[in-house]
DODO-298563 format. One line per 3 residues: their letters; for each residue x, z, y of N, C-alpha, C, O. Coordinates in nm, 3 decimals. Example, Ala and Ser with C-alpha at 12.3 -4.5 7.8 and 13.67 -1.06 7.14 Angstrom:
2
AS) 1.319 0.780 -0.569 1.230 0.780 -0.450 1.320 0.780 -0.330 1.424 0.846 -0.332  1.285 0.708 -0.225 1.367 0.714 -0.106 1.290 0.787 0.003 1.341 0.804 0.114;
***
This chain:
124
MIL) 9.283 11.538 12.119 9.210 11.435 12.166 9.255 11.309 12.097 9.167 11.239 12.045  9.386 11.269 12.090 9.448 11.152 12.014 9.390 11.166 11.865 9.322 11.084 11.804  9.431 11.280 11.825 9.373 11.289 11.655 9.252 11.279 11.658 9.219 11.241 11.545;
GGV) 9.146 11.292 11.733 9.009 11.271 11.726 8.992 11.123 11.722 8.916 11.070 11.641  9.064 11.052 11.812 9.041 10.914 11.822 9.081 10.838 11.684 9.021 10.748 11.625  9.211 10.907 11.650 9.274 10.846 11.527 9.190 10.839 11.410 9.170 10.733 11.350;
VVT) 9.131 10.972 11.370 9.036 10.998 11.277 8.903 10.911 11.287 8.847 10.864 11.189  8.865 10.899 11.402 8.742 10.792 11.403 8.782 10.674 11.369 8.726 10.615 11.277  8.880 10.623 11.435 8.918 10.482 11.389 8.937 10.457 11.250 8.878 10.366 11.191;
LVF) 9.019 10.535 11.195 9.037 10.531 11.041 8.924 10.551 10.962 8.913 10.491 10.855  8.833 10.634 11.006 8.702 10.646 10.927 8.613 10.515 10.938 8.543 10.472 10.846  8.625 10.462 11.055 8.556 10.338 11.104 8.613 10.217 11.014 8.540 10.140 10.952;
MGA) 8.755 10.209 11.014 8.811 10.094 10.937 8.776 10.107 10.794 8.743 10.007 10.731  8.782 10.228 10.738 8.760 10.255 10.590 8.607 10.225 10.563 8.578 10.170 10.457  8.518 10.254 10.645 8.393 10.208 10.642 8.362 10.056 10.629 8.285 10.013 10.544;
VWA) 8.425 9.982 10.717 8.427 9.848 10.717 8.487 9.782 10.600 8.442 9.674 10.558  8.587 9.843 10.544 8.673 9.780 10.424 8.579 9.815 10.316 8.549 9.715 10.250  8.517 9.936 10.273 8.442 9.958 10.185 8.296 9.892 10.209 8.236 9.878 10.102;
GEN) 8.232 9.852 10.313 8.133 9.749 10.332 8.158 9.628 10.290 8.062 9.561 10.251  8.265 9.584 10.288 8.321 9.452 10.265 8.367 9.418 10.093 8.347 9.315 10.030  8.420 9.519 10.059 8.467 9.520 9.915 8.382 9.590 9.814 8.401 9.552 9.698;
KAV) 8.301 9.675 9.830 8.208 9.733 9.741 8.050 9.723 9.765 7.983 9.783 9.850  8.004 9.625 9.662 7.873 9.574 9.656 7.778 9.694 9.695 7.701 9.677 9.790  7.777 9.797 9.638 7.682 9.915 9.649 7.675 9.963 9.806 7.566 9.985 9.859;
IKN) 7.788 9.976 9.868 7.811 10.005 10.010 7.760 9.893 10.077 7.690 9.921 10.174  7.774 9.783 10.053 7.728 9.653 10.136 7.587 9.655 10.133 7.530 9.662 10.242  7.515 9.648 10.020 7.382 9.656 10.019 7.319 9.774 10.089 7.222 9.763 10.164;
FKK) 7.384 9.895 10.059 7.323 10.001 10.172 7.339 9.967 10.300 7.241 9.982 10.372  7.436 9.925 10.348 7.464 9.896 10.491 7.361 9.787 10.539 7.316 9.791 10.654  7.328 9.697 10.457 7.230 9.597 10.490 7.099 9.648 10.514 7.031 9.621 10.613;
KNP) 7.063 9.733 10.410 6.926 9.789 10.405 6.928 9.918 10.510 6.817 9.950 10.551  7.017 9.980 10.548 6.988 10.106 10.615 7.110 10.110 10.733 7.181 10.210 10.741  7.125 10.012 10.809 7.250 10.011 10.907 7.257 10.124 10.996 7.370 10.157 11.032;
TVF) 7.144 10.200 11.046 7.145 10.321 11.116 7.206 10.432 11.030 7.296 10.507 11.068  7.149 10.434 10.913 7.191 10.564 10.834 7.339 10.528 10.807 7.411 10.627 10.794  7.398 10.411 10.796 7.521 10.385 10.762 7.608 10.448 10.876 7.700 10.528 10.857;
VVA) 7.566 10.403 10.999 7.645 10.458 11.129 7.657 10.597 11.145 7.761 10.652 11.182  7.541 10.662 11.115 7.510 10.808 11.108 7.624 10.866 11.007 7.707 10.952 11.034  7.611 10.806 10.900 7.728 10.853 10.790 7.854 10.848 10.847 7.927 10.947 10.849;
VMG) 7.890 10.730 10.897 8.035 10.718 10.940 8.055 10.815 11.054 8.152 10.891 11.049  7.976 10.819 11.154 8.019 10.935 11.276 7.985 11.074 11.202 8.054 11.166 11.245  7.909 11.104 11.115 7.922 11.238 11.036 8.043 11.269 10.956 8.083 11.385 10.945;
ASY) 8.109 11.159 10.894 8.214 11.189 10.823 8.327 11.203 10.923 8.412 11.291 10.909  8.329 11.104 11.040 8.422 11.145 11.144 8.419 11.269 11.185 8.523 11.336 11.188  8.303 11.317 11.222 8.287 11.462 11.284 8.333 11.565 11.177 8.403 11.660 11.212;
FLV) 8.298 11.551 11.053 8.359 11.647 10.940 8.531 11.645 10.960 8.604 11.742 10.978  8.560 11.526 10.952 8.716 11.522 10.932 8.790 11.572 11.049 8.901 11.625 11.039  8.710 11.552 11.190 8.783 11.597 11.318 8.768 11.742 11.302 8.863 11.812 11.333;
SLF) 8.657 11.797 11.257 8.644 11.936 11.248 8.747 12.014 11.169 8.791 12.125 11.200  8.781 11.939 11.058 8.851 12.027 10.991 9.010 12.028 11.054 9.083 12.123 11.023  9.060 11.921 11.143 9.170 11.936 11.202 9.146 12.000 11.355 9.244 12.020 11.427;
GGV) 9.016 12.029 11.398 9.006 12.103 11.506 8.990 11.993 11.631 9.020 11.874 11.619  8.940 12.049 11.747 8.923 11.964 11.866 8.817 11.864 11.856 8.830 11.749 11.898  8.706 11.913 11.795 8.580 11.829 11.800 8.515 11.825 11.948 8.465 11.721 11.990;
MVF) 8.518 11.932 12.019 8.472 11.928 12.167 8.550 11.876 12.258 8.500 11.831 12.361  8.698 11.871 12.236 8.777 11.779 12.333 8.752 11.654 12.307 8.737 11.586 12.409  8.742 11.592 12.197 8.698 11.470 12.165 8.561 11.429 12.215 8.547 11.323 12.278;
IFG) 8.462 11.509 12.189 8.323 11.475 12.257 8.336 11.467 12.393 8.317 11.360 12.451  8.380 11.610 12.473 8.359 11.599 12.601 8.452 11.523 12.687 8.426 11.494 12.804  8.562 11.490 12.624 8.681 11.414 12.671 8.664 11.256 12.676 8.716 11.187 12.763;
ITF) 8.596 11.213 12.585 8.589 11.060 12.547 8.449 11.034 12.557 8.409 10.978 12.659  8.357 11.072 12.453 8.212 11.038 12.457 8.115 11.067 12.545 8.017 10.993 12.555  8.131 11.184 12.624 8.059 11.237 12.724 8.064 11.165 12.839 7.955 11.128 12.882;
PIL) 8.169 11.133 12.905 8.187 11.049 13.032 8.112 10.928 13.008 8.026 10.895 13.090  8.140 10.838 12.877 8.082 10.717 12.852 7.938 10.705 12.856 7.874 10.614 12.910  7.882 10.833 12.778 7.711 10.876 12.804 7.685 10.843 12.931 7.608 10.754 12.967;
LIF) 7.755 10.921 13.005 7.719 10.942 13.173 7.713 10.815 13.252 7.634 10.792 13.344  7.817 10.726 13.199 7.824 10.604 13.262 7.713 10.506 13.202 7.674 10.415 13.276  7.663 10.516 13.081 7.556 10.437 13.041 7.424 10.491 13.110 7.338 10.411 13.147;
IHA) 7.408 10.636 13.128 7.286 10.682 13.175 7.289 10.644 13.317 7.182 10.615 13.372  7.397 10.642 13.381 7.394 10.605 13.526 7.340 10.444 13.544 7.245 10.409 13.614  7.419 10.365 13.471 7.405 10.235 13.492 7.242 10.188 13.447 7.188 10.095 13.507;
SLR) 7.187 10.246 13.360 7.038 10.252 13.317 6.947 10.289 13.433 6.860 10.214 13.477  6.975 10.409 13.478 6.906 10.436 13.573 6.894 10.387 13.720 6.803 10.421 13.796  7.005 10.297 13.754 7.063 10.267 13.864 6.974 10.123 13.867 6.946 10.074 13.976;
LRN) 6.939 10.069 13.766 6.880 9.936 13.758 6.712 9.952 13.762 6.639 9.854 13.776  6.666 10.069 13.751 6.512 10.096 13.722 6.409 10.076 13.845 6.303 10.015 13.837  6.454 10.135 13.952 6.331 10.180 14.063 6.345 10.066 14.186 6.445 9.995 14.197;
LKN) 6.251 10.061 14.260 6.253 9.947 14.344 6.358 9.970 14.462 6.407 9.869 14.513  6.394 10.087 14.506 6.502 10.110 14.606 6.631 10.064 14.545 6.698 9.998 14.624  6.684 10.080 14.432 6.788 10.033 14.376 6.804 9.878 14.348 6.910 9.818 14.334;
KME) 6.681 9.829 14.343 6.673 9.679 14.324 6.695 9.632 14.473 6.783 9.549 14.498  6.617 9.686 14.570 6.655 9.630 14.701 6.804 9.652 14.742 6.852 9.556 14.802  6.887 9.762 14.722 6.998 9.770 14.727 7.097 9.691 14.665 7.206 9.664 14.715;
NNM) 7.050 9.651 14.541 7.126 9.543 14.469 7.123 9.410 14.534 7.219 9.334 14.539  7.000 9.385 14.588 6.988 9.255 14.671 7.072 9.261 14.801 7.123 9.157 14.845  7.087 9.368 14.859 7.158 9.375 14.974 7.314 9.384 14.930 7.391 9.335 15.013;
EGV) 7.357 9.422 14.845 7.486 9.413 14.799 7.521 9.279 14.771 7.626 9.227 14.809  7.441 9.228 14.710 7.452 9.080 14.670 7.456 8.959 14.770 7.498 8.847 14.742  7.403 9.002 14.895 7.394 8.908 14.992 7.529 8.965 15.080 7.579 8.888 15.162;
GLK) 7.575 9.074 15.066 7.676 9.120 15.135 7.655 9.219 15.260 7.750 9.261 15.327  7.537 9.247 15.280 7.505 9.346 15.393 7.576 9.494 15.347 7.625 9.567 15.433  7.577 9.521 15.242 7.606 9.645 15.196 7.718 9.653 15.089 7.699 9.574 14.996;
KSP) 7.822 9.724 15.078 7.912 9.747 14.973 7.907 9.874 14.899 7.901 9.983 14.958  7.910 9.862 14.767 7.896 9.995 14.676 8.042 10.031 14.667 8.136 9.956 14.697  8.049 10.156 14.623 8.185 10.207 14.587 8.243 10.128 14.484 8.364 10.108 14.490;
MGV) 8.168 10.075 14.380 8.224 9.988 14.272 8.262 9.858 14.341 8.375 9.810 14.330  8.168 9.806 14.410 8.232 9.660 14.469 8.358 9.678 14.545 8.439 9.586 14.542  8.387 9.797 14.619 8.512 9.801 14.680 8.608 9.816 14.612 8.718 9.780 14.654;
ILE) 8.592 9.875 14.488 8.689 9.904 14.381 8.729 9.769 14.319 8.847 9.743 14.300  8.625 9.679 14.287 8.657 9.557 14.229 8.707 9.445 14.336 8.778 9.348 14.309  8.670 9.468 14.425 8.731 9.366 14.554 8.877 9.403 14.551 8.956 9.312 14.526;
ALG) 8.925 9.527 14.573 9.063 9.565 14.570 9.131 9.525 14.441 9.243 9.474 14.451  9.091 9.539 14.349 9.161 9.483 14.228 9.142 9.342 14.206 9.188 9.290 14.105  9.078 9.274 14.290 9.072 9.129 14.262 8.968 9.051 14.184 8.969 8.933 14.151;
QQE) 8.882 9.142 14.164 8.763 9.089 14.050 8.663 9.066 14.147 8.581 9.156 14.164  8.652 8.952 14.221 8.532 8.902 14.283 8.423 8.897 14.199 8.426 8.923 14.079  8.310 8.858 14.274 8.158 8.861 14.209 8.133 8.724 14.141 8.050 8.709 14.050;
ESI) 8.212 8.622 14.192 8.209 8.482 14.125 8.270 8.515 13.997 8.191 8.513 13.902  8.381 8.541 13.975 8.451 8.537 13.853 8.370 8.640 13.757 8.348 8.609 13.641  8.334 8.744 13.802 8.250 8.823 13.708 8.112 8.760 13.666 8.070 8.780 13.552;
NKI) 8.039 8.682 13.757 7.936 8.611 13.722 7.945 8.488 13.623 7.858 8.448 13.546  8.080 8.434 13.647 8.124 8.319 13.540 8.104 8.382 13.394 8.029 8.341 13.305  8.194 8.495 13.391 8.197 8.556 13.262 8.058 8.598 13.210 8.032 8.576 13.091;
ADF) 7.956 8.664 13.301 7.830 8.690 13.254 7.752 8.572 13.210 7.676 8.579 13.113  7.770 8.465 13.280 7.701 8.339 13.254 7.754 8.288 13.118 7.678 8.227 13.043  7.875 8.310 13.088 7.935 8.244 12.961 7.899 8.314 12.846 7.888 8.261 12.736;
IAS) 7.875 8.464 12.875 7.828 8.540 12.753 7.688 8.526 12.727 7.645 8.523 12.612  7.612 8.518 12.832 7.458 8.480 12.819 7.434 8.364 12.740 7.358 8.365 12.644  7.509 8.243 12.786 7.521 8.121 12.707 7.525 8.115 12.563 7.449 8.048 12.492;
KVK) 7.635 8.201 12.519 7.659 8.230 12.379 7.565 8.303 12.316 7.532 8.274 12.200  7.504 8.415 12.390 7.398 8.465 12.330 7.284 8.393 12.279 7.230 8.404 12.169  7.256 8.317 12.375 7.133 8.225 12.353 7.155 8.131 12.224 7.061 8.104 12.149;
E) 7.273 8.088 12.204 7.302 8.006 12.083 7.286 8.041 11.961 7.314 7.963 11.870;
***
């Protein structure tokens, strides 16, 4: 699994270096950014498969992150979850993540400050 992460990091760094120093690759990256990312991922997959352990990397790192993104996107969609989010905001109900964040000392006010700062930078 560590080998897979190292290979992906090295391929990504090589792609960034090539994109900055080679005019042909830089132009291709500007015209087709999605194809460029897919090519980097494909090259990473090819190199990792040469060393073995692709499934360990995919299911050990990428799959849990995918599940987190799916859960987060589905949690914000329907009316029931919006009501629960409002109840959590008022303090009537605590989610498991809220309990964990409170235990770690990450109160909602500090998280809101960070979110507001990021939102102001995005608008600029």
